Structures are given as C-alpha cells and as structure tokens.
N, C-alpha and C positions, 0 to 999 in steps of 0.2 A: 475439544482439546484445551482451549483457553480456560474454560470453566474448571477443568481438572487441575490445570497449573495453578489457578487462583486458589483453589481449595487446598492444594498441597502447601502453597506459600502461607496461607492463613493458618494451617496447622503448625507449620514451623514457627511462625510468629508467636502462636499461642504457647508452644512448648518453650520458646525462648523467654517469653514473659513469665511463665511459671518458674523457670530456672532463676530469673532475676529476683522474683519474689522470694524464692528459697534462699538465694544468696543474701538478700536483705535480712531475712530472718536469722541467718547464720551470723551476719555482722552484728546484729543486736545482741545475740546470745554471747558472742565472743567479747563484745564491748563491755558487757557487765562483768566479765572476769579478766579484762585486758590488763596487760602489763604496760607500763609507760613506755612509749616508743623510744628506741635508742636515739641518742644524739650523734650527729655526724662527727663532731669534734668535741669529745667529752672534756668538760672543765673539772677542776678539783671540786668546785662547789656542787656540781651535779653528781659526780662520782661519790662524794662523801655522803650525800643524801641517799643514794642508792644503797650504800653499805648500811646506813641506819634503817632504811626500810626493811631490809632483810633481818637485821638485828631485832627490830620490833616485832616482826612476824614470828621469829623464833621465840621471843618472849611470850607472845600470844599463844603459841602452840604449847608452851610450858605452863600455861595457866594465867599469864598476865600478872598484875599486881593487886594486892588487896585494897579494899576501900577503907579509908580511915573514918571512923564514925564522927558525927557532929558532936560539938561540945564547946566548952569555953576555950579561949586562947591558951595554948600551951606556951609557957614562958620558961626561960632558963632557970634551972633549979627545981622545976615542977616534978612532981611524982604522979603522973597522970596514967590511968589504967590503959590508955590508948597508945602508950609509948612502944609497946611490943609490936603492935600492928604498924605504927609509923616506921619503926626500924625495918620491918620486913619490906614495906613499901619502898623505902629508900635504897635498900639493897638491890631490889629488882631493877630499879632505874639506874643503878651504878653510882649513886650519890653517897652510899655508905658501904664500907668494906664488910664482907660477910663475917669476918672474925671479930668485928666490933659490936655485933648485935647483942651478944650476951650481956655485955657491960652497959651499953647504951639503953637497952630496953628497960632497965631498972630505974633509970633516972635521966632527966633531960640534961645530960652533962655536956662538956665541951665537944666531945667526939660527935654526939648527935647534933649539937648546934652547928658544927662545921658542915655536917651533911645537909642540914636544912638550909644553911647559907648558900651552899653550892646549888641546891635545888632552886632556891629563889633567884639566884643570879641567872640560871639557865632558862628561867621562865619569865623574865622581865618583871619581877616582883620587887617590892621593897626588901632590901637585903638587911633584915633586922633580927633574924632568928626567932621571930614570933610566929607561931603556927596559928594564925587567925583565919578569918573567913576567906580572904583572897588566896592564901597559901593552901588552905584546905580544898578550895574549889579546884585549884590546879593539880593537887595531889590526886583528886578523885576523877579527873578526866580519864576515861577508860583507855586501855591499850588499843582497842579497835578505833577509837576516835583519833588517837595519835597516829595510827597507821594511815587513816584517811587523810589526815592533815599533811603528812609527809608526801603522800601521793599527789595531793593538790599542788604542793610546792615543787615537786619534781616536774610537773607539767609546766609550771611557771618558769622554772629554771631552764627547761629545755627551750622554751620560746625565746628566751633572752640570750642563751649561750650557744645556740647552734651557729657555728661559724665565727663566734666572737674571739678576738685575740686575747693575749695574756696581760695586756696593760689597759687598765680602765679604773674609773671611780664607780663604786657601787653604793648607792643610797638605798637602804632598806627602810621603807616607810613604817612597817609594822614593828621593826626592831629599833626604831629611832636612832639609826647609826649611819655613818658615812665611812667608807673604807677606800683607801688608795691601794691598788694592786699593781705590782710590777713583776713581770715574768711569772705570773701566776701566784705570787706570794704577797701576803698582806705586809705593806711597809708602813702604814699609818692608819689609825682609826680614831673616830671621835663620836660623840653623841650629837644628835640633831633634834630640832623641833619641826614638826610637820603640821599640815593643815588640820583643822578641826573637822568634825563630821559634817558641818554645813559647807565647808570650803576644803574639800579633800585634795590632798596633793596627788596629782595625776601620775599614772604609771606610763613611762615612756623611755626611749633611749635617744641620746643626742651626742654632741661632741662639745666638750668644754674648750672654748677658744680663747677667752680673755679674762683678765682680772682687772677690776676697777678699784683703785685706791681712793679713799675719801669721796665716796659716791654721793651724788644728789639722789633724791627720791621723788619721782613724779608719782603722786598719789593717784591710784586708779579712781576713775570717776565714781564708781559705786561706793567705795570707801569714803571718798570726799563728801559725796552728797548725802549718804545715809548715816555715816558714823561721825564725820567731823563737823558737818553743818550744825547739828545741835550744840556742839561744844563752842563753835564760832559764835553762835548767838548768845550763849551764856557767858562767855569769857572774852571781854574786849582785848585782852592781851594775848589771845591764842596765837596769833601770827608771830609776835615777838618772842614769846616763850619757846615755841617750837621751831623758830627760825624758818618760817615758811614764806615763800613768795607767792603772790596771787597773780595769775595771768588770765587775760581775757581770751576769747576764741581766736584772736590773731596772734597770740603769743606775746602781747604787750603787758608790761608790769602794771598792775592796778593797785592803787592805795586802798587797803581794806576798809579804812574809815569812810571812804567815799561811796561805799556800797550800802544800800538800804537792805540790811540782812533780814529784816522782818518780812520783806516781800519775797525773799528767796526760799524756794522749797525744792524738793527732789525733782519735781517735774520741770522746773525752769532753771536748774543749776547749770550755768554755762561757763564755769571757771575751771582753771587747772591750778592745783596746789603743787608747788615744788619745794621740798625741804632741802635746805642747804647743808653742806657737809658740816660735821661737828659731833660733839659727844651725845647730843640728843637725837641725831638722825636715826630713823627707824631701821636703816640698813647697816648701822654701825660704821665701822671704819673701812669695810671692804665688801665687795660682792664679786661673784663668779658667774660669768655669762656663758650660756649655751643656747643656741637657737631652738625654739620649740613653739608649738601652736598655742600653748597655754600661758605664755608670758610668765613662766616660772623661772626663778634662778635661786642660787644659794647665796646667803649673805650673813654677815655678822648681825648682832643685835645688842642694844644697850641693856636689855632685860636679861642679864646673865643669870639671875637667880632662878629662872625657869628651868635651867638645865639640872637643877637639883630634884625636879619632879620625876617620878618614874614614868608616868603617862604624859608624853609631851606633845599634845595636840592643841597648839595655841595659835598657829599662824592662819593666814588667809589662803594658804596653798603653797607659798614659797617655803624653802628649806633653810632654816636658821642653823648656823654651824657653830658648835662650841670650838674654841681655839682656832678661829679662822686664819689668823696670821701664821700659825704653824702650818696650816694647809697650804697657804700661799707659798711658804718656804719650800714645802715638799714639791709643789708643782713647778715653781720657777727655778729650783735648783738645777734643773736640766739646762737652763739658760744662763747659769752663772750667777744668779741672784743669791745674796747672803741675807741672813736675818737682819744684820745691821743696815743693809741697804733698804730693806722693807720698812724697818722702824723709822729710818730717816725720812722716807717718803711720807709715811703716815704723819710724822711730826710736822712736816712742811704744810700740811692741810691743803696741799694742791690736789685737785682732782686729776687723776692720770689713769689712762687705760693701757694695760700692758698685754700684748698678745703672746700666747705661747707659741714657740717656734714649732713645737710638735703637739697640736691639739690632742686632747685625751678623751676617748669615749667615756660617756657617763651613762650609767644604767640606773634608772629610778624604778625600783622594784617593790613589790608587796609580798614579802615572804614571812609567813607566820611560823615557819620551821626552817632552820638553817644549821649548818654544821661548820664549826670554826676550824682553824688550821690544825688544832690538836685533835680533831675528830670528835669533839664534844658537841652534842646536839642541843640546840636552843629552841624553845617554843615561845611564841608571843601571842598576846591577845589579838583577836580578829577585830581590830578597832573600827574598821569600816564595814564589817560584816560581809566581806567578799568571799570568805570560805563558805559561809552559810549559803551564799547565793549560788554556789556550784551544786548544792544539794548532796554533797559528799562529805561534809564535815560539820 
C-alpha cells in the first residue's frame, strides 16, 4: 500500500514538474512579445512615453520613414537631389508639415531648415540646420530601433516613478538636463554636465536636503594623487594659484614647501587637498547635497564655457549645473529666500549650509527617450551604451 502511495505521489510530482516547465516555456514566449507592465501610480512622464510608443508603432505599421542617402552636408540654400526624401522623412516624424513638402523638396529653404532645426533639437544634436554626418545618422535610425528605445525607457521610467510623488528634481544623464517638477509640472529646467565614460554619473534616487553657499572642495584622493600630484610637482605655485590647503592624515595644515614632492607618488600619497571658496573653486559658488553611496552631488562650476557643448560628459561623476543660483532660488523660495538674499550671501564669501524645510526627492535617471510637457518626444545618444547592454536597442 505504501509503495502504491509513493508511486502515485511521484506521478503527481512529475505531472506538476511538467506543468511548471510548460509554464516556464509560456513565460518565455510571452516575454518576447510582452507589453511594459503597468505602473501603479502613472506619472505624466510615463504616460506620455506610452502615447509615443503607440504613435511610433502606428508609424511602423504605415511603413515607417525613408532612409536619407549618404552624401555631402546639405547646407542652407542647397539644391540637393536628396531634399525630396529628406522632406518625406521629416513629415513622418512630425518635424515638417505635410503641406510644406512640395515647396521645401525643391530647395533647402527656411521652411525645411526650421524642420531640420526642430529635428536636431529633439535629438540632442548641434542645432545648426546643417544636415551633416551626425544629423544623417539620427535621421536614419529605423522606426523599429526607436520603438525599442522607447520601450527600454518605459521600463526605466516605471522603476523610478512607481509610487513617486509629484514634486521632485529630475536629472537626465543622457539628456544633459535637470528639471524641477512641482505638482507634476515642470517649473524650471537647465542644462547639466555629467560624468565621462570612465567616471559615469550613477543612476539613483535620493532626497536633496541642503544647499552650501561658497563651498570648500575636499579633493577625492584618487583625483589628488593621480591627476593633481603631477601638477604639484611641475608647478611650485600650484597651491597658491588654486587656493588649496594641504592637510596631513591628522587634519593638520602642512606647508607645501616642506614636503619633498619628488619622493611622493600615488602609492604613498597621504595628504588631503582642500580648495578654499572663491572664483577658482571647482565647485563654483554653490553645491546641492543629497545623501548617496556614490559621493555624488550637484554643483556650480567655473568652467561655464563647457555648457555650450552639445555632448557634456566632462565631470568625474558629479553633476555640474548651469545657472545654479537660479536653481537655489527655485528650491529656497519655499522657505522665503529671495534672489537678493542669495546674491548677498554669495558676495559675503561666507561658507554657509542652508537646509530645505521640505527636502525634495531627486531622481538621477538615464533616459535616451523622453517626452516633454508639450508631448514632443526627444531622443538622445546612448552615451554610456546602456541601451545596447539591454540587447533590445
């Protein structure tokens, strides 16, 4: 009797195992065709991406957009044989009105130029109306690739916005932008500089809690020993020019001239460099603090000219903000701070930390596709090759 029961049980286990295997097969099959899982508390960012996903699928069903042939840069005033194809391409993506095609296809006129400018702005390109190699590459990304790109970013948006409130700061690494959102609406935005490919800005969420005016900068040991040590050896005036203090392991100030720098190397570097507040400080006039495991923060920079670049991957991982005093004004206005008060504190050169009475969530994301408040979709280069890592874009 016992043997019979064991045999029955073994049979049931086998059938259950086969069912599980079948279920696993079914999951794999469904996953290949899966829709992005719904978010419990949809945000405008997420919903607008969903709309664009469907729009691009409809465009794909209708045949997508044509490929613009390679050739020399198309310049304003050109009469290029590819203009008719370029016009059709821009109509499909919504950058050129359908009724403007007949005129624009004959000459690279102002109507067509405005369409190209719009396309370039949406794709993080130099907005110059020149249809050169970079613009041509973006034009010829297939509709299927764009659909995959939207899906990848829907997944990313879901992971960040599930349960997220309507007040936050959004830093888009791939879009080189920072945005303050209140009640679900954009109230302020600016451009940012992010980490280079060797020092990538990490993806994370935190809470912005304080602002430091006229900050000092404690140089990370790696930067001090690997990048600054050679400069210290070459330039006797390094510390005076950059207004750096040199500290020993106990935090005591050391006179730089008392150190035998010829004997110091990366392996035995035991000092700390602290740059004092001022116009040459690498953090600029202000920094914004939020706890995170990466020691990353947002800050000003004296290298303002870098914001004129389209691809702004110049930092060691921190986020440099364009117009940071305006950002401080937006954040601290909740606490009664005026721009005059902020400017006065900056001019005092006093280092002062101000805590926000209502800390604001900050989301540092990596979105290569996003939709703005007007419903216009923007695509950005995959600067860290994270889309490619998913195997779907």
